[in-house]
C-alpha positions in Angstrom: -107.6 -138.6 -212.1 -108.6 -135.0 -213.7 -109.1 -133.1 -210.2 -109.3 -133.1 -206.7 -111.5 -131.3 -204.8 -111.4 -131.7 -201.5 -108.0 -133.6 -198.8 -109.6 -134.6 -195.4 -108.1 -136.5 -192.7 -107.6 -139.5 -194.5 -109.9 -139.5 -197.5 -109.0 -137.3 -200.7 -112.6 -136.4 -202.7 -111.5 -136.6 -206.8 -113.1 -136.7 -209.9 -111.6 -139.9 -211.9 -112.5 -139.1 -216.1 -115.1 -135.8 -215.0 -116.5 -139.0 -212.2 -116.7 -138.0 -208.7 -114.6 -140.9 -207.0 -113.3 -140.8 -203.1 -109.2 -142.4 -202.1 -108.3 -143.4 -199.0 -104.9 -142.2 -199.4 -103.2 -144.5 -196.4 -104.1 -147.8 -198.4 -103.6 -146.5 -202.1 -101.1 -144.1 -201.0 -101.0 -140.4 -201.8 -103.0 -138.7 -205.4 -102.3 -136.2 -207.7 -103.8 -134.5 -210.7 -102.5 -137.2 -213.8 -102.3 -140.5 -212.2 -103.4 -143.5 -213.9 -105.0 -144.8 -211.4 -108.2 -148.2 -211.1 -111.3 -147.3 -209.7 -114.3 -149.5 -208.3 -117.7 -148.5 -210.4 -119.4 -150.8 -208.9 -121.3 -149.2 -206.2 -122.1 -146.1 -208.3 -123.7 -148.2 -210.8 -126.2 -150.4 -208.1 -127.8 -146.9 -207.0 -126.3 -148.2 -203.5 -127.6 -145.4 -200.1 -124.0 -144.7 -199.9 -122.3 -144.9 -203.6 -122.6 -142.2 -205.6 -119.1 -141.9 -206.4 -116.5 -144.1 -207.5 -113.5 -145.2 -205.3 -110.4 -146.0 -206.2 -109.0 -149.4 -206.1 -105.5 -148.8 -206.8 -102.9 -145.7 -208.0 -100.8 -147.1 -210.6 -98.6 -143.8 -210.7 -96.9 -143.7 -207.1 -99.1 -146.3 -205.3 -97.5 -149.1 -205.4 -94.7 -151.0 -203.4 -96.4 -149.3 -200.1 -94.3 -150.3 -197.0 -95.9 -152.0 -194.3 -97.0 -150.5 -191.2 -94.1 -150.5 -189.0 -94.4 -153.8 -186.1 -97.3 -155.4 -188.1 -97.6 -158.5 -188.4 -101.1 -158.7 -189.0 -103.5 -157.9 -192.2 -106.3 -155.9 -193.0 -108.8 -157.8 -194.9 -106.9 -160.4 -195.1 -106.4 -163.1 -198.4 -108.6 -159.8 -200.0 -106.8 -158.1 -203.0 -107.4 -154.9 -200.9 -105.5 -156.7 -197.5 -102.1 -154.3 -195.8 -100.5 -154.8 -193.3 -101.6 -153.1 -189.8 -100.8 -152.9 -186.1 -103.5 -154.8 -184.0 -104.4 -153.9 -180.6 -103.7 -156.9 -179.4 -100.5 -157.6 -180.2 -99.5 -154.7 -178.1 -102.0 -155.3 -174.5 -100.8 -159.1 -175.1 -102.8 -161.2 -172.8 -101.2 -160.9 -169.9 -102.5 -157.4 -170.3 -105.7 -157.5 -171.5 -108.4 -155.9 -169.2 -111.2 -159.4 -168.5 -114.1 -156.5 -167.6 -115.7 -153.6 -167.8 -117.9 -152.9 -165.1 -120.5 -150.4 -165.4 -118.7 -148.4 -168.5 -122.0 -147.6 -170.4 -121.6 -149.1 -174.1 -124.0 -146.6 -177.0 -125.3 -149.5 -179.1 -126.2 -147.4 -182.6 -128.1 -149.8 -185.7 -127.1 -146.7 -188.2 -124.7 -144.3 -188.7 -126.5 -141.1 -188.3 -127.8 -141.7 -185.0 -123.3 -140.9 -184.1 -123.6 -137.3 -184.3 -126.8 -137.1 -182.2 -125.6 -139.6 -180.2 -122.4 -138.1 -179.3 -123.9 -134.6 -179.1 -125.4 -136.2 -175.8 -121.9 -136.7 -174.5 -120.6 -133.3 -174.2 -117.9 -132.9 -171.7 -117.4 -137.2 -171.2 -114.3 -139.2 -172.9 -115.9 -140.9 -175.5 -114.5 -144.0 -177.3 -115.8 -144.3 -181.1 -116.1 -148.2 -182.1 -116.6 -149.7 -185.9 -118.3 -153.0 -186.1 -118.8 -154.1 -189.7 -122.8 -153.7 -191.6 -121.6 -150.9 -193.2 -118.8 -149.0 -194.6 -115.5 -150.5 -193.4 -113.1 -147.3 -193.6 -113.5 -145.3 -190.7 -111.7 -142.8 -192.6 -115.4 -142.1 -194.8 -116.9 -140.3 -191.7 -117.8 -136.7 -192.7 -119.7 -137.6 -188.9 -116.4 -139.1 -187.1 -114.1 -136.4 -188.7 -116.6 -133.4 -187.1 -117.2 -134.9 -183.2 -113.5 -135.6 -183.6 -112.6 -131.3 -184.4 -115.1 -130.7 -181.5 -114.2 -133.4 -179.2 -117.2 -135.1 -178.6 -115.0 -137.9 -179.7 -111.7 -138.4 -178.6 -110.3 -142.2 -180.4 -111.6 -143.6 -183.5 -111.4 -147.6 -183.3 -111.9 -149.9 -185.9 -113.2 -153.2 -185.6 -112.1 -156.2 -188.3 -113.2 -156.1 -191.0 -113.7 -151.8 -190.6 -110.0 -150.4 -191.0 -108.2 -147.1 -191.1 -109.4 -145.8 -187.9 -107.1 -144.0 -185.7 -105.9 -148.2 -183.8 -106.7 -151.2 -184.7 -108.4 -154.6 -183.0 -109.2 -158.2 -184.0 -112.8 -157.7 -182.3 -115.0 -155.9 -180.3 -114.0 -157.3 -177.0 -110.8 -155.9 -177.7 -111.7 -152.9 -178.8 -114.0 -152.1 -176.0 -111.5 -153.0 -172.9 -108.7 -151.1 -175.3 -110.9 -147.9 -175.1 -112.0 -148.1 -171.3 -107.9 -149.2 -170.3 -106.8 -145.8 -172.3 -109.1 -143.6 -170.3 -112.8 -143.8 -172.8 -115.6 -143.2 -169.6 -118.5 -144.0 -172.3 -118.5 -146.4 -175.5 -120.3 -145.2 -178.7 -120.1 -148.2 -180.8 -121.9 -148.6 -184.3 -121.6 -149.1 -188.0 -119.7 -147.6 -190.4 -122.1 -144.9 -193.2 -124.5 -146.8 -195.5 -126.0 -150.4 -194.4 -126.3 -153.6 -195.8 -129.3 -155.1 -195.9 -130.7 -158.1 -197.8 -134.8 -157.0 -197.1 -134.7 -160.2 -194.1 -135.1 -160.1 -190.6 -131.5 -161.3 -190.0 -129.6 -160.2 -193.2 -128.8 -156.7 -192.1 -126.0 -154.7 -190.5 -128.5 -152.9 -188.2 -127.9 -156.5 -186.2 -124.2 -154.9 -185.0 -126.4 -154.0 -182.3 -126.9 -157.0 -180.6 -123.1 -158.4 -181.4 -121.9 -154.6 -179.1 -124.7 -155.3 -176.5 -123.9 -159.0 -175.9 -120.3 -158.4 -175.9 -120.6 -155.4 -173.2 -122.6 -157.7 -170.9 -120.4 -160.2 -170.9 -117.6 -157.5 -169.8 -119.9 -156.2 -166.7 -120.8 -152.9 -169.0 -124.1 -151.3 -169.5 -125.3 -152.0 -172.9 -128.0 -149.4 -174.1 -129.4 -149.1 -177.3 -130.3 -146.2 -179.5 -133.4 -147.3 -181.4 -134.4 -146.6 -184.8 -137.6 -144.6 -184.9 -138.7 -142.9 -187.9 -142.0 -141.2 -188.5 -140.7 -139.6 -192.0 -139.8 -143.2 -193.4 -142.8 -143.9 -195.8 -141.4 -147.7 -195.9 -144.1 -149.2 -193.0 -141.3 -151.8 -191.8 -139.1 -148.5 -190.8 -142.1 -146.8 -189.2 -142.1 -145.9 -185.1 -139.3 -148.8 -183.7 -137.8 -150.1 -186.9 -138.2 -153.3 -187.8 -133.9 -153.8 -187.6 -134.6 -152.3 -184.0 -136.5 -155.3 -182.8 -134.8 -157.7 -184.5 -131.4 -156.2 -183.0 -133.3 -157.3 -179.8 -134.7 -160.0 -180.5 -130.6 -161.2 -180.1 -129.4 -160.3 -177.1 -128.5 -162.0 -175.2 -128.5 -160.0 -171.6 -129.8 -157.1 -169.9 -130.2 -154.2 -172.1 -131.6 -150.1 -171.9 -133.8 -148.9 -174.6 -133.7 -145.7 -174.6 -137.0 -143.5 -175.4 -137.4 -140.4 -175.4 -140.3 -138.7 -173.3 -143.3 -137.6 -175.2 -142.7 -140.1 -178.0 -146.3 -142.8 -177.9 -143.9 -146.3 -176.8 -143.7 -148.9 -178.4 -145.3 -152.7 -178.1 -144.0 -155.3 -177.2 -140.1 -153.5 -175.9 -139.5 -152.4 -172.5 -137.7 -148.7 -172.9 -136.5 -146.1 -170.3 -138.2 -142.9 -171.6 -135.4 -140.0 -171.1 -136.4 -136.2 -171.8 -134.1 -135.8 -174.6 -135.6 -131.4 -174.7 -132.5 -129.6 -176.1 -131.6 -131.4 -178.8 -131.8 -129.5 -181.1 -129.4 -126.7 -179.9 -126.6 -129.6 -178.7 -126.9 -131.1 -182.5 -127.6 -128.4 -184.5 -123.6 -127.6 -185.3 -123.1 -131.0 -186.2 -124.5 -133.3 -189.5 -127.4 -134.2 -189.1 -128.8 -136.3 -192.0 -131.0 -140.1 -192.4 -132.0 -141.2 -195.2 -131.7 -137.7 -196.9 -134.0 -135.8 -194.4 -133.0 -133.7 -191.8 -133.6 -133.5 -188.1 -136.9 -131.0 -189.3 -138.3 -133.9 -191.5 -137.3 -136.7 -189.2 -137.0 -135.2 -185.5 -137.5 -138.3 -183.7 -134.8 -140.4 -185.4 -132.4 -137.3 -184.0 -134.0 -137.8 -180.7 -134.1 -141.1 -179.6 -130.4 -141.0 -180.7 -129.9 -138.3 -178.8 -131.6 -140.0 -175.8 -129.5 -142.6 -175.6 -126.2 -140.7 -174.9 -127.9 -138.8 -172.6 -129.3 -142.2 -170.6 -125.2 -143.0 -170.7 -124.1 -139.7 -169.7 -126.9 -139.9 -166.6 
């Protein structure tokens, strides 16, 4: 390893042979200049949107024989080369103490990680839990948005739902994550995928369907499912202009009642029932936060961020 760039909570940005790389020290052990390491280069080589860097796979100098988390009995990433033992929320709560319902609690359902900051900006003053679902990056610790939101007390707890990992706490299922969050005092829960999104170009093969998973579990538990629509007029791809096909596909899989937030002043989409929300003031509320969607900021794609803010405001209201 040739250089350390930045040490953050749960994440280190570094260089290996002068190439950019990231490491998750809770998974690989601490890293120092001069360590002999193994890196995974595939994401960078493929040119993935969430790539552009290598990922440290193992630290051969100081990362071997890492101890398991105390009292852990379950594996994250089970039966893969990266498996590690961690403590799951369900082990502590058990069957008898598990909450059955979260009646009326707003659950905001996001299809992209870049919606998280504007949605939470609308929830200032409320106790918010963030639940990360599969469909994008798996480690919660990769997210600069989560760090910024926690620093500004816009998110209280970040929960990883398998196969995601490396959050403040770990859950096996979305249902456990939602009930745990409310049991621990969350007034509103925001669910979404990590940075980057899995995509295959097909109707059902993308990470945006995490919206349907979150909405269906929320409805089954008696919560209010609120969908943050993916709206863009800066995206040149026809399927993502206006209301994205990702959101339409997710809504087609929602089994219970959902409320789709829609910023007042934007022409409503065809074939989708929406709830208009006054999103005025979103620019000022979001100004201190990192806002970026596919390389575009609020000046280039304002309705994208306004729609996510509207979802948060609907939940707060």
